[in-house]
Structures are given as structure tokens and as C-alpha cells.
N, C-alpha and C positions, 0 to 999 in steps of 0.2 A: 535408309540406313541398313546395312547388311546385318548388324548385330543389335537391332533396336531393342532397348530395355533389357539386354542381357547384363549380367554383373561380372566384372572382372576384378581380380586381385593382381596387382603388379608389385613385386618386391624390388627393392633398390630403385624406386621410382622417383626419388626426389631430385634427380639430376641425370644428365647424360642419356645413354641409350634407354634406360628405364623410363625416364620422363618422356622420351619420344614414343615409346610403346604405349604409355598411359594416354597420351594425347591422341595418338592414332586410334586407339580403341574407343575413346570418347567420340571422335569424329565419325566412327562407324556406328555409334548409337549406344555404346556401353555406359553404364554407371560404373565408376572405378574407385576401388579402394587403393589408395596410395600408401604403400608400406616402405619404411626405411628405418635404419638405425638412427638417422639424423634427418628429420624432415626439412631442415634448413641447409642441407648439404650443398645446394647450388651456390650459396654465398661464398663458401670456402674456395671455390674455383672460379669465381666471378662469372658464373653462368647467368645470363640475363633471362629472367622470367617475364611474362606479360602480365602477371598479377602477383599478389603477395606470396602465393604458394602454388604448387602444382595442382592441388585440389581446387584452388580458386580459379586456375586456368581452365580446369575441366568444367566447373560450374559456369564459367563465361561461355562455354560452348553449348550450354543448354542441358548438360547432364548433371546428375547428382554425384557427389564424391565426398569421401571422408579420408583423413590422414590418420595412419596408425603408426606410432613410433615404437620400435622394439628391436631387440637383438635376436634375430632369427637363428643364431647359432644355438639358442636354447629352445628345446622342444616346447617348453611351456609358452614361450613367446609366439611360436607358430600356431599353437592351439588357440591362444588368445586372439591372434589376428583373424583366424577363420571365424571364431565365435563373434567377434565384432562385426565382421562382414555379414554373417547370418542375421545378427541382431538388427543391423541397419537396413539390409536389403532383402532378407528372407531366403536368399539363395546365392550360390556361386556357380557361374557357368564356365568361367575361364580362369585359370591360374597361370600367371607368367612368373616363372622362377628366374628372375634376373639378378637378384642380390649376389654379389661376389666381387672379385678383383684380385689383382696381384700387387700386394703391398709389402712383401718382404724385400730386403735389400738385394739388389741384383748381383752384387759382388760375391755373395755367398749362396747363390741359388742353383748352382749346378748339382747334378745328381751325386757327385763325389764329395760335395761340401755341405749340402743343406742340413740344417740343424733339426733336431726333433721338434723344437718349438715352432720354427717356421713351417715345417711340413704339417704339423697339427693345425696351425692357424689357417693355412691354405685349404686344407680339407674341410675344416669347420665352416669357413665363410663361403666356399664355393660348392662343395658337395653336400654337406650336412644340412645347410639351409634348404636346399632343394628337396632332400629326403623328408625333412620334418614338415615342410609346408605341404608337400604332396600327400603325405600320410594323414595330415590334419584335415585336408579337404575331401579326401576320397570317400569317407562314409556318407557325406552329403551328396556327392555326385552319384555314388552307387545307389542311394535311396531313390534318386530321380532317374536312374539309368541313362544319364546324359552328363557329359562334361568334356573339357578340353584343357589339357595341361601342356604348356609350352616351356621347355627348359632352355637355358642359355648356356652354351658351352664356349668353346674358343677354338680357333684354328690351331692354337698351340696344343690342344688336346687331340688333334688329328695328325699333326706333323711336328715331330720333335726338333727338326732341323732349323726351324724359323729363327731361333735366337742362339744358334750355335751351342745348344745345350743349356742355356740359361733358363731360369724360371721352371726348373724341372718339377718342383712340387706343385706349382700352379697348373702346369700341363697335365700332370698325373691326376689332379683333382678334377679337371675338366674332362679328361678321358673317362673318369668315373661317372660324370654327369651323362655322357653319351651312353654308356653301358646301362646306367640306371634307367634312362629313357627307354631303351630297348626291352629290358626285363619288365618294366612296369607296363609298357604297351602290350606285351604278350599276355600279361596277367589280366588287365582290366578291359581289353578289347571286347570280350563277351558281355561286359556290363554297359556297353555303349559309350565308353570313354576313350578318347584318342590322346596319345602322348607323343609329342615330337620335340625336336631340338633345333635351335639355330646356333651355328658356330660363327660368331663375328670375326672378321679380320680386323686389321688396324683401322680404328675409327677416330675421326677428328672431333673428339669431344673437348669440352672446356678443360677437363682434367688432363687429357693428353697434351693439350696446348701449354698448360702451365707446368707440367712435370716431365715433358719429353726428354729434355737434355739431361736432367739430373738422374732420371731413372732408366736411361738407355732405351726409351720407347722408340717406336718406328717414326722416322721423319722423312724429309724430302729425299735424303740420300738413299732411302730404301725403295723409292718408287720404281726404279728399273726392274725390281724383282716382282712387281705386280703387273700382270698383263694389261690391266685397264689403266695403269700409270697414274693412279691417284689413290689417296686414302678414302675410306668410306665416310659417308655422312650418317648422322643419326637416321635421316629419312631413308637411306639405303637399307638400314636394318628394319625399319618399320614396315617396308613393303613385304618382305617374306613373313613377318609376323601377321600381317593382314591375311596373307594366303593361308597360313596355318590356323588362324582364328576363325575363319569363315568357311562356308560350305564349298568354296573352291577346292578345299583339300579334304572333302568328306570321306575319301577312301584312302587317306594317307595317315599311317600311324607307325610309330617306331623308327622314324627316319631322322637323320641329322642333315640339315642344309648348311653347307659352308658358304657364307656370305663374305667373300674375301677378294673380289675382283679378279679371281682366277689364280690366286697364289697357291691354293691347294687344288691340285688337278687329279687327285686319286680318290677312289670311292671312300665315303665316310662310313 
């Protein structure tokens, strides 16, 4: 196992891509802290688990795991999350900032229309959760002069044309995640800490399947725009995560990998 007995925190890990990240890290040998605002989130979208919870799935793989429920838009919740991880495992080697999403109404999401409330919500859930969790874990990583932070952006944060201008606030927040990645990597590299970003393209999660039509999400009609002619799977996202989490990327920091089937073909 490439990450034998390392400890990872994965936010937004109760379902979807975050769950896929947590399970991949467990298969690589990590003990995993599953963090989410709702640890039962998979049930809301009929996502089928192989055990009662994601933490139970990880335990079934022979790793240790705890679940921590909290609203990471609050700095205190991020601090409490890291404290729970340190209490349970004594260290944090990897932080995956996956919590986020585009939940505002699409019909009022363009740059000329977006409300103050929707814009604040998108920045809080996508950018500020990443900032708070990173800042909470960094003192522990710096003390050990070792650590790996992997942020999750979006192709919409790299190319505003994907949705014909829709979800502007979400794209702006995810662009912020990419820039935060770069600034933090420049700062903490001398401390032995790497910081990188994954920008997922359209991914066939249970949530996308249940909400695609109502929320204007990418569907089969959009496949001709993707060079690989298919939506991503959760496992497609977990592969680049493995690259960034292991020594395969030991000399990679401050980078954003677009995992989009070729939909974004410009440098990120």
C-alpha cells in the first residue's frame, strides 16, 4: 500500500466524488476521517453504499475511520474537525478539500443577475471551506515538516464558456480555489508541504443523475463537446487523486489538473 498507515481527512466525503476519494485513499492504506455537513447524504440521492456509512465501508477495507459531521463554512467547525482527527489518529498527512457544490438556482446564476446571497453562499461553501480547513491543519503539518493538501476546483473555474455564462458565482469561487492553491503552495513548499488541485469535469454521480434535468446539468446531449465522448466516473476522479496523494507526484506542487475528458484544452 502506497500510503500505509497515513491519515487523511476528506471533506464532503459522505457521497459522490468525496466518497470515491475516501475509499481510494483507504485502499492505498490510509486511515480516513470522513467529514461532511450530513453524514447520511448518500441516502438523499439514492447512492448505494456497501455498508451503513462511508466510515463503515472504510473499516471493511481494513482501515480505521471516523465520521465527523459539521458545517465547514464556519471556521470553528474546521478547527474542530482537525482536532478530532489529531485526537483519534495523532496526525494528519493528507487533507482533501472536496466540500462544495453549485446549489444556487441556475435561472439567476449569470454574472449580470446573481444575487448577493447566492454569491456569498457559493463562496462560503466552495472557497471558504477550503481556506478554513487548510489553515486549521497547517500548524500540525508544519510541525512535522510534511503534508499534502489536495483541493477540488472545477472546470467551470477554468473556462467560463462551459455553461454559456451560467453559474458565474460558482465558477468564480472555484477560480478562487485554484488561486488559493497556488499562493499556498508557494508559501508552504519550504515547510515540506505540497498543495495541488483537481478540477473535475462533468461527473456521473448519483446527485447528477437525480438532478440533471431540473438543474440544467450536463447530460447526454453535451457529450459531443467532450473529446472522450462520455461523462466522467467517480473512479476517473480518484485516479488523479492517487497521483497527487502519493510519491508519484513528489515534485509537483501548485498545479491544477483538469480531469474533464479533454473539454478544457488550455493551460490551467
